[in-house]
N, C-alpha and C positions, 0 to 999 in steps of 0.2 A: 566352448562352446561357442557356434556363431550363432548368432541371437536370429530367431525368427521376425520378418516381418513381413505385414502383409502386401508391399510394394513388392515382392517377391510372386506373388500370385496373382495381382490384377493383371498383367500382363496375358495371363495363360488361362483367364476365366471365360468359359464357355458360353458360348451366347444361347443361354437357357432362358432367354426373354430378358428384354431391354429394363423392365421393372426392376428384376430381380440383380440385376447387374448394375443398376443403378444404387441401388439401396444396399448392396453390400460396399461401395465405393464410400456410400454415408458412412457403414460402420469404418471404415480403414480411418476417415476421416473423426471418429470419436473416438479411435484408439489414437490416433498421433497427437490430439491434442489431451490426452492422458485420460478421457474419458471414457474407462472402459467397462465402467455400469450399464454405459446410455450404450456403447456399444453391443454388449451381451444383448439388455433387452429386446435392441433392435434385429438381432443376427436371430435369437428365439421367434420371436415373430416370423420371420423369414422362413423360418424351417416349421412353423407350425401351418403358415398357408401354402407351403411347399414342401411337403415331407419327402417329394425325391428330389430334393434340389441337393447335387452331390457335393459343389463348392458351398453352397449356407451350412453344411453339416460340417466341412473342413476347417471354414473360418471359425465356426462353432468353436471345435476342437481347438484352433489356435489359440482363440479368448482365456476358453479354460485353461490352456497352459501356461499362461501370461496368470492368472489368477491362481497357480499351484494349487487347481482343482485336477490331479492327473486322473483317476479314476474316469470323470468323467469327459476326459479331453479323450484317454483312449477311444471312447466309446463312442463320441462324436466321430473320431479320426475313420473307425472302422468301420461306420455306419456309412463315411464317403466314398469310402472303398470297397463295399457293399454295393452301392451304386453306380459307380463308377470305377473297375478294377486298376483302371490303366491312369489317375490321378496321383502324379507321381509325387506332388507337393506330401500328400498324405502319410507318405510312407518315410517321407523327412522330417516327420513332423512326432510320427511315431518312432523312428530311430532314435531320437532325441529323446524322448520318455523312456526309452529303452536304456540308453544311456545312464540318465540319472537314477536307474534302477538298478544300476551297477551289471545289467546283463550284455556286455559290451561287442559279445559275440553276433546277438540278437542284432544291435544296434547297427554294426557295419553292415547286415546280411538285411537287414531295410534299406540301408542306404544305397546300396549296391542295386537294389530292386529298384529303387526310383528310378538309378539313373539308366536302367535297362527302357523304361520308360520316355523318359527324357535324356538321351545319351548325349546330349548339348547343354546340358544346365552346368552352368561355372558354378552357382550355387552349392548344386550337389555335390559337386566334386571339392570344392572348398570343403564340405560340412564331412564328405568322407576323410579328407586331409587332417584335418582336424581330430575325427575320430582314430586314427592310425596313429597319428604323432600322440594323442592320450593312450593308445595301447603300445607305447613305445616301440613301434613299429617304424622308423624314420623313410626307409626307403620306401613303402608302398605310401607312406603321405608324402613324400616329395612328389613321386609319380600322380598322384590324387590331384596337387597342389598345380604339378607341371599341364594338367589337363584343364584345369579352372581359368589358366591363363590364356588357353590357347583359344577357348571360345570364350572368354572376354578379356580383353589385354586392357582395362580399365580399372583392375582390381590389386590397390595398392596395398591393402590387407593379407594377400596370397603373396608377394614377393618379400612381404615384412614377415611372414611365416616361414618361405623358405630361408631366408636370410639366416633366421634363428636356428633351424635345422641344421644349414653348412656351417655356420660357426661352431656349432656344439662337435661337428666332426672335422674341425680342423681345417675346415677349406675358407679359409679366411677370403683370398680371392674372390672366389663364388660368392660369400656372403656379400660381401663388399659390392657387386654389382646386382646382386637381388635390391638390395638397401636402397641401394642408391635408385634404381627402378622405382622402389616405393614412397621412397621421397619427391622422385621426379612429378608423380603423380599426383603428392597430397604430402608439397612442403610442409605444410602447419603440422605435423604430425610428430607429438611430443616423443614416443614412446620409439618413433623411427629414429630420430635423432639421437637418442639414446644407443640403440642397439648398435649406430654409426659407430661412439663412442666405445661400444663394448669391441667392435670388429679390432680399432682404430687400436685399442689395447692393446688385444690380443697381439697386434704387428709390433707390439711396442713401440708405437708412434704418440707418445704420451701427450706432444703436444695439441697434435690433430683430436686426437679424445678429449683432450679438455674443451676444446671449442664447441666438438658435438654437444657433450655432457651440458654445458652452459647454455646453449641451444635448447637442450631440452628443458631447461628449468625455466627458461626464459617465456616458454611456450604456456607451460604446465611448471607453476610455482610451487605446488603442492606435489608434487614428485619429488620423496626424499631421499631419491635413490640416487637422482642427477645429482643432488649436492655431493652424496657419499662418494659418486664418482669422481667426481670433478677433486674431490679431496682424495681419493685414491692416484688420481693419473698426479696430482703433486707432490704426494709421496715420493713416487717414481723420481719425479724431476727432482728431489729435494729441494721444494718450495716449502719449506717446514711454514712459514707463517700464512702462504694462503693453502698449504695443506688444513690448516687447522680451525680457519675461519670456516672453511666449507663443510668440514666434521660437525662444529658446532650448528653453525645454519640447518643441515639435515638431522642432528639431534632435536634441534627448534619444530620441525614439521615430524617427525617420529622418535622419541626420547626413547623406547623400545628396540632400537636397530641395533642387535647383538653385533653384527658386521662392520658398523661406526664405532661404539662402543671398542672394538678390537681394530680398527683404524689408529684409531687415538692411540691404544695402549700403545701400538709400535712405533707410532710419532714421538710420542714421551719418551719411549725409550731410547730413542735416534737423539733425542735433545738430550739427553742426561738427564730427564727428570724422573728415576724410578720408583717416587711413590704415586706421582699421577699415572705411571705406566701400571703401576698394581690396581690401583683402584678402577683403572678403566678397563683391565683385565676381570677384577670380580665383576664390573658393572658387566661385560659382555657375558660371563659365564651364568650369572645370575638370571638372565635372558633365556639363555639356550647353552644346558649344561652339556651339550653335544656337539658344541663349536669345534671344537677341536679335533673333532673324526673330518668336517668339511676344510680343517685350517690345519693338520697336521704340524707346522712348524708352532703352530701357540705354544705347544707344549715345551718347546725349546726356550722360547721368550718367557715364559714364567720360571723354566729353571736357569736362566739367566738373572732374572728379577732378583727371585730369591738367593743368588749368588753374591748380588750387589750388596744385599740385606745384612748377608754374614760377614762381608768383606769392606765396608762403605768405603776404607779409602781406597 
């Protein structure tokens, strides 16, 4: 789910008094510095002295949301909408809380309501796309993301999300266009480089995939999936030594990766090391007993390793 930031509110603050506007900007500064308690105290003081201040109640609800105080956040947002029913961001915050409470339908309805009051709000469309994506409705998610880009062309995250949906639909060329646009807007996004590698991998362009995955871990060395995916690409290229190095690096970052243990099992089996391969299979299944559901070919690997054990010569 998209993260709410006060930067989304500040440009839409109504001129309810220079003093209050200025104080809400002080609240924003406290939040940005991580001093949420001070931000809360300042905001409570604002609504105490001006209880009819809708943006004051809205920002108060946002702070409560940050603190995980959902009931109080709901009350504050509902108060803001009681004072000003056109306050689109209030519906967005309530939408977020409905989703967290497991009420997907209400979350979507509230998000759509916010867009009735702010029909060109790119952030609202981004959030609506997220809601539909999580509700496993990729077509509506795609439409919402397209509208987000229509109203704000400088949103790399939207292009990234669109690329992910298109890749899942098997539309690798369209996905490639979107992720390239995301990287044009934000060249340092490690996850976008990783997604670029996923697209190349799906197109069986393994050398290009290696380059993209390597760039992702250069940007974020803790991104263990990057090392794992470099290993998988080298596995397809039959560069066994390089595959082994990257699988081991992935496990240094995340020893509990069943996928990486499975990749190592495949590698060792091809290298003619059945004992090591069996050990890696055992490690993978100990972490995820349902791994064969994701990789039906795992059963074939297990059977072949058992056959080798029975007939070592």
